[in-house]
N, C-alpha and C positions, 0 to 999 in steps of 0.2 A: 462486459465482466460475464463470467461463466455462470453466476448465479447472483441474481438480484436480490433474492431473499437474504443472502447473508448480509448485504448492506441494510436492508429493511429491518432486520432483527436486532441490528447492533446498538440502538439506544439503551436497550436493556442492560447491555454490557459497557456502555459508555463510549460513545463516539468520540474521538479525538477532536478537540476543539483547540487550535492554536491561540496562543495568546496575542499573535499578531492580528488576529480578527477583531474587527469592532463589533459593536452590538448587532448591527444589521448582518455583518458577515457571520457571526456565530448562530444567528437565526436561519439564514438561508443556506448555509454550508451543508446540511443533511440532504436537502433537496437537490442541490446542485451536484453534489457527488452521485446521488442516485439517478439523476438526468443523464449524467456523463456515462453512468455504467449502462443504462438503457440504449443510448442513441449517440454516444460520443467516445471521447477518450481524454487523456490526460491533458492534451493541449486545449480541448474545448472546454474542460473544467477550468483550467488556468485563465483562458480567456474570459469566461463568466465571472471568475472571481475578480479580475481586474475591472472589466466593465461595469460591474454593479458596485464597484467601490467598497469591497468587503474588508479592507485592511486599514488599520490605524496608521498613522504618519509616524508615530513613535510610541514607545513602550518604555515603561519603568523598569530599571535594572538595579539591582543591589550592587554596591561597590564593595569591593574586597575589604576596604578599610572601614566599612561600615556607612550606613546612610544609602541614600538612593540617588540615581541620576537617570536622565532620560536618553535613550538611544533611538536613532532613525530605524524603522523597519526596512530591511533591505528591499530594493526594487524587484528583486527576484523572488520574493515571498510567495507570489501567487503560483509561479512555476514550480517552485520547491514544494510547497504543500500539495499541489495537484499531483505532481508526479509521484511523490512519496505515498500519499494515501491511497491514490488510485492503485498503485502497485500493491500495496499492502491488502487491499480488498480483492484485487485480482488473485493474488496468491491465495488468500483465504478461500475463494470461490473455486479455484482450481484444486486445492486441497480436499474440499468437499467432493469434487467430481473424481478424483484420484481415489478417495475412499469407496466411492460407489462402484468403480470398476476394478479396483484392486491394483492400482499401479502406484508407483513412486512419483517423485517430483524431481526433476532435473534442472539444476541450476545452469543458466546461460546468459550471456550479455545481450540485452535487448536494446541497448542504447551506447553508442560510442562515448567513450570518456577520454579526454586528453591525457590525463595522467592517472591511469588506474591504479588503485591500492594494491600492492602485492597479494595482501590477504584475499582481496576480491578476485583476483586472477586465480588464485588457488582454488577458489570454491567453483569455478566453471567446470562442469561436467559431473559434479558430485550429485549423488542421489539422496534425497531427504525423504524422512518419513511424513507422509501427509497428515496424519494424526497429531503429530509433535508440531509441525508447522501451524496447523490450525489452532491447536491449544495455545502455542506461545504468542501468536499474532494477536488472537482474542484477548489474552491475559495483558499484553503490553499495548493494545490498541495500535501495534505498529510503530511505536515510539521506542527506539532502542530495543529491538528484539535481540535474543541471543545471537551471538556472533557467527553461529553456523547457519543463520537463516540471511538471506540476502538482505542487507541494511537499506534503508532509505537513501535515495540520491546516489547510489553506486553504478547505477545502469544495469544492474543484475536483477533478474527475475527468475521465474520457474516455467517450465513446461511439463506436459504430462509424459511420463515414461510409459514403456509398453506396459499393456495390462497383462496381469497374470492369466493364463488360460485356465478357464473353468472346466473342470471335469464334469462330464454328463451333461453338458448344455448342448442342446440341439441347435444347429445354425438353421434359420429359416432358409427354406429352399433346398434343404438336403432330402 
């Protein structure tokens, strides 16, 4: 990730803890996410979540008719959580960098998706305001961010746009 500090500082803002995580998973999740940011990626994070047995077998769900039932946690839960939250923190860190250099964030497809949503396809190539992206992702913890920000598990993310040229800045070596 572009900025480990964004992940480190998040507990004050409330790190997203999936209800699929078991007690141990909820405890180790912040450290696993930071370790993946330092020296891994979403695949290594997913692998560690699975290897360390971080997920419950089933979760309690409210029935529409009232009462509760139990549902199995999907086998894809480690991958889904890792991909979505790693990307959310990646976008937050990139937004911080974009603010530093005066750049926008450009939406692009980082992962192939068999049946991409038309709304996702329409976002590709759009430029986002990094301050707005950062604020919204911090506020929502990356869960259901506003629709103009790449949603979790769409295969979309952002890259830095061109930096605005700074007037009066001397380039080293001139």
